VEXVO-144963 format. One record per residue (C-alpha): residue number from 1; residue in three letters; chain; x, y negated, z. Coordinates in steps of 0.5 Angstrom, whole numbers, plus 500, padded with zeros to 3 digits. Each point is the difference from the previous one (the first is absolute). Last residue first. Example, Ala and Ser with C-alpha at 12.3 -4.5 7.8 and 13.67 -1.06 7.14 Angstrom:
BEGIN
[2; 'SER'; 'A'; [527; 502; 514]]
[1; 'ALA'; 'A'; [498; 507; 502]]
This chain:
BEGIN
[192; 'THR'; 'A'; [574; 539; 406]]
[191; 'ASN'; 'A'; [505; 495; 496]]
[190; 'ARG'; 'A'; [500; 505; 494]]
[189; 'SER'; 'A'; [493; 499; 499]]
[188; 'VAL'; 'A'; [495; 507; 501]]
[187; 'GLY'; 'A'; [498; 505; 496]]
[186; 'LEU'; 'A'; [504; 506; 503]]
[185; 'ARG'; 'A'; [504; 502; 494]]
[184; 'ASP'; 'A'; [500; 493; 497]]
[183; 'ALA'; 'A'; [503; 497; 507]]
[182; 'PHE'; 'A'; [505; 506; 501]]
[181; 'VAL'; 'A'; [503; 499; 493]]
[180; 'ARG'; 'A'; [500; 493; 501]]
[179; 'LEU'; 'A'; [504; 501; 507]]
[178; 'SER'; 'A'; [505; 504; 496]]
[177; 'GLU'; 'A'; [502; 507; 501]]
[176; 'ARG'; 'A'; [506; 502; 505]]
[175; 'SER'; 'A'; [495; 503; 505]]
[174; 'ASN'; 'A'; [500; 500; 508]]
[173; 'ARG'; 'A'; [497; 494; 501]]
[172; 'ILE'; 'A'; [494; 501; 495]]
[171; 'GLU'; 'A'; [499; 507; 502]]
[170; 'LEU'; 'A'; [499; 497; 508]]
[169; 'VAL'; 'A'; [495; 495; 498]]
[168; 'ASP'; 'A'; [496; 505; 496]]
[167; 'GLU'; 'A'; [500; 504; 506]]
[166; 'GLU'; 'A'; [498; 495; 504]]
[165; 'THR'; 'A'; [494; 498; 496]]
[164; 'LEU'; 'A'; [500; 494; 495]]
[163; 'LYS'; 'A'; [494; 495; 499]]
[162; 'ALA'; 'A'; [499; 498; 507]]
[161; 'HIS'; 'A'; [495; 495; 501]]
[160; 'ALA'; 'A'; [495; 503; 504]]
[159; 'SER'; 'A'; [506; 501; 505]]
[158; 'SER'; 'A'; [501; 508; 502]]
[157; 'GLU'; 'A'; [505; 501; 495]]
[156; 'GLY'; 'A'; [505; 495; 503]]
[155; 'HIS'; 'A'; [497; 496; 506]]
[154; 'ALA'; 'A'; [493; 499; 503]]
[153; 'TRP'; 'A'; [501; 497; 507]]
[152; 'VAL'; 'A'; [495; 503; 505]]
[151; 'GLY'; 'A'; [504; 507; 501]]
[150; 'LEU'; 'A'; [501; 498; 507]]
[149; 'LYS'; 'A'; [508; 499; 500]]
[148; 'ILE'; 'A'; [499; 496; 493]]
[147; 'SER'; 'A'; [495; 496; 503]]
[146; 'ASP'; 'A'; [505; 499; 507]]
[145; 'ALA'; 'A'; [506; 498; 495]]
[144; 'ILE'; 'A'; [496; 495; 496]]
[143; 'ASN'; 'A'; [497; 497; 507]]
[142; 'GLU'; 'A'; [507; 500; 503]]
[141; 'LYS'; 'A'; [503; 496; 494]]
[140; 'PRO'; 'A'; [495; 495; 500]]
[139; 'THR'; 'A'; [502; 499; 507]]
[138; 'GLY'; 'A'; [496; 502; 506]]
[137; 'TRP'; 'A'; [494; 497; 505]]
[136; 'ARG'; 'A'; [496; 506; 503]]
[135; 'LEU'; 'A'; [494; 503; 500]]
[134; 'ASN'; 'A'; [497; 507; 502]]
[133; 'SER'; 'A'; [499; 499; 507]]
[132; 'LEU'; 'A'; [496; 493; 498]]
[131; 'ASP'; 'A'; [495; 504; 496]]
[130; 'ASN'; 'A'; [499; 498; 493]]
[129; 'ASN'; 'A'; [500; 506; 497]]
[128; 'ARG'; 'A'; [497; 498; 493]]
[127; 'LYS'; 'A'; [507; 500; 497]]
[126; 'TYR'; 'A'; [502; 507; 502]]
[125; 'GLY'; 'A'; [507; 500; 500]]
[124; 'ASP'; 'A'; [500; 504; 506]]
[123; 'GLY'; 'A'; [504; 494; 504]]
[122; 'HIS'; 'A'; [497; 495; 496]]
[121; 'LEU'; 'A'; [505; 494; 499]]
[120; 'GLY'; 'A'; [498; 492; 500]]
[119; 'HIS'; 'A'; [506; 497; 496]]
[118; 'MET'; 'A'; [506; 496; 503]]
[117; 'GLY'; 'A'; [504; 495; 496]]
[116; 'LYS'; 'A'; [499; 495; 506]]
[115; 'PRO'; 'A'; [497; 503; 506]]
[114; 'ARG'; 'A'; [493; 500; 500]]
[113; 'PRO'; 'A'; [497; 497; 506]]
[112; 'GLY'; 'A'; [499; 504; 506]]
[111; 'VAL'; 'A'; [498; 507; 502]]
[110; 'PHE'; 'A'; [493; 500; 502]]
[109; 'ALA'; 'A'; [497; 494; 496]]
[108; 'GLU'; 'A'; [505; 500; 494]]
[107; 'LEU'; 'A'; [500; 508; 500]]
[106; 'VAL'; 'A'; [492; 500; 499]]
[105; 'LEU'; 'A'; [499; 495; 496]]
[104; 'VAL'; 'A'; [506; 503; 495]]
[103; 'HIS'; 'A'; [496; 506; 500]]
[102; 'VAL'; 'A'; [494; 497; 498]]
[101; 'ARG'; 'A'; [502; 496; 494]]
[100; 'ARG'; 'A'; [497; 493; 500]]
[99; 'GLN'; 'A'; [496; 497; 494]]
[98; 'LYS'; 'A'; [499; 493; 501]]
[97; 'GLN'; 'A'; [493; 496; 501]]
[96; 'GLY'; 'A'; [501; 499; 507]]
[95; 'ILE'; 'A'; [501; 508; 501]]
[94; 'ASP'; 'A'; [498; 505; 495]]
[93; 'VAL'; 'A'; [502; 507; 501]]
[92; 'CYS'; 'A'; [505; 505; 497]]
[91; 'PRO'; 'A'; [502; 507; 500]]
[90; 'TYR'; 'A'; [506; 501; 496]]
[89; 'GLY'; 'A'; [499; 503; 493]]
[88; 'LYS'; 'A'; [505; 497; 496]]
[87; 'ALA'; 'A'; [497; 493; 500]]
[86; 'GLY'; 'A'; [493; 501; 504]]
[85; 'PRO'; 'A'; [496; 506; 502]]
[84; 'TYR'; 'A'; [494; 497; 505]]
[83; 'GLN'; 'A'; [499; 499; 507]]
[82; 'LYS'; 'A'; [493; 498; 503]]
[81; 'LEU'; 'A'; [501; 496; 506]]
[80; 'VAL'; 'A'; [497; 502; 507]]
[79; 'CYS'; 'A'; [495; 495; 502]]
[78; 'ALA'; 'A'; [498; 494; 504]]
[77; 'ARG'; 'A'; [495; 496; 498]]
[76; 'VAL'; 'A'; [501; 493; 496]]
[75; 'PRO'; 'A'; [495; 494; 503]]
[74; 'LYS'; 'A'; [500; 494; 495]]
[73; 'GLN'; 'A'; [502; 493; 501]]
[72; 'CYS'; 'A'; [497; 495; 496]]
[71; 'SER'; 'A'; [503; 495; 495]]
[70; 'GLY'; 'A'; [498; 494; 496]]
[69; 'GLY'; 'A'; [495; 499; 494]]
[68; 'SER'; 'A'; [505; 502; 495]]
[67; 'TYR'; 'A'; [501; 507; 504]]
[66; 'ILE'; 'A'; [505; 502; 505]]
[65; 'ARG'; 'A'; [500; 506; 504]]
[64; 'THR'; 'A'; [503; 500; 507]]
[63; 'VAL'; 'A'; [501; 507; 503]]
[62; 'PHE'; 'A'; [498; 502; 506]]
[61; 'ARG'; 'A'; [503; 506; 504]]
[60; 'ALA'; 'A'; [499; 507; 502]]
[59; 'LEU'; 'A'; [507; 504; 498]]
[58; 'GLY'; 'A'; [502; 503; 494]]
[57; 'ARG'; 'A'; [503; 507; 500]]
[56; 'VAL'; 'A'; [506; 503; 497]]
[55; 'ARG'; 'A'; [501; 508; 501]]
[54; 'GLY'; 'A'; [507; 503; 500]]
[53; 'ARG'; 'A'; [500; 504; 506]]
[52; 'ASP'; 'A'; [504; 495; 504]]
[51; 'SER'; 'A'; [494; 495; 499]]
[50; 'VAL'; 'A'; [500; 494; 496]]
[49; 'GLU'; 'A'; [496; 493; 503]]
[48; 'TYR'; 'A'; [497; 495; 496]]
[47; 'ASP'; 'A'; [497; 493; 501]]
[46; 'GLU'; 'A'; [502; 496; 506]]
[45; 'PRO'; 'A'; [508; 501; 499]]
[44; 'TYR'; 'A'; [500; 500; 493]]
[43; 'GLY'; 'A'; [507; 499; 498]]
[42; 'ASP'; 'A'; [503; 506; 503]]
[41; 'VAL'; 'A'; [494; 505; 500]]
[40; 'ILE'; 'A'; [498; 501; 508]]
[39; 'LYS'; 'A'; [501; 506; 503]]
[38; 'TRP'; 'A'; [496; 507; 501]]
[37; 'SER'; 'A'; [502; 506; 504]]
[36; 'GLU'; 'A'; [496; 506; 498]]
[35; 'GLY'; 'A'; [499; 505; 507]]
[34; 'ASN'; 'A'; [493; 502; 498]]
[33; 'GLU'; 'A'; [497; 495; 505]]
[32; 'ASP'; 'A'; [503; 494; 497]]
[31; 'SER'; 'A'; [507; 497; 502]]
[30; 'ARG'; 'A'; [502; 493; 499]]
[29; 'VAL'; 'A'; [507; 498; 499]]
[28; 'LEU'; 'A'; [501; 492; 502]]
[27; 'GLU'; 'A'; [506; 497; 498]]
[26; 'GLY'; 'A'; [507; 499; 502]]
[25; 'GLN'; 'A'; [503; 504; 495]]
[24; 'ASN'; 'A'; [506; 505; 499]]
[23; 'PRO'; 'A'; [496; 505; 504]]
[22; 'ALA'; 'A'; [493; 498; 501]]
[21; 'SER'; 'A'; [498; 496; 506]]
[20; 'SER'; 'A'; [495; 500; 506]]
[19; 'ALA'; 'A'; [495; 505; 498]]
[18; 'TYR'; 'A'; [493; 499; 499]]
[17; 'LYS'; 'A'; [494; 505; 501]]
[16; 'MET'; 'A'; [494; 500; 495]]
[15; 'GLY'; 'A'; [494; 504; 502]]
[14; 'GLN'; 'A'; [496; 494; 499]]
[13; 'GLU'; 'A'; [502; 494; 497]]
[12; 'PHE'; 'A'; [500; 493; 502]]
[11; 'GLN'; 'A'; [503; 495; 495]]
[10; 'LEU'; 'A'; [500; 492; 501]]
[9; 'ARG'; 'A'; [500; 497; 493]]
[8; 'LYS'; 'A'; [502; 493; 500]]
[7; 'GLY'; 'A'; [495; 494; 497]]
[6; 'GLY'; 'A'; [499; 497; 507]]
[5; 'GLN'; 'A'; [497; 507; 503]]
[4; 'TRP'; 'A'; [498; 506; 495]]
[3; 'LYS'; 'A'; [498; 506; 503]]
[2; 'SER'; 'A'; [503; 507; 497]]
[1; 'GLU'; 'A'; [497; 507; 502]]
């Protein structure tokens, strides 16, 4: 339940427990009756929260609607935001007219700001598993190494764009014939 007083939202939620602070951050963490922890989304302190299980919710609030004759305040109900696949298949939500990747929101809220040059990595390689225990910041090189180790990275014959088999490649490398002969025989460009 939310009440408004002097233009500010006063939050009264049943079943929510307030912890003193989160690791790496001096802000409030709220845990609900299911043990799911929620933190405010950075940059939207009165509008959105993200959970350690990879869910994002909009908080009850009033939004100002501007129209040609003036403006009015419209109430918005609290709800869990629908996630959709964004670029490269990562689950995203729209926050403040901006598309945000859910795994990045979780990491920023519970671990801290993204270090320069780092990516949000999924421990199990599954993009839709945005549970905090599955996420970490890491380098692009670590991301690719994880993808190869987990069998998610399509390379060699397993790539959808592969034109040669591993057997063809070994034959080419061990042969003294010209690349032109192999390219003609296999029906590919010499640059392949």
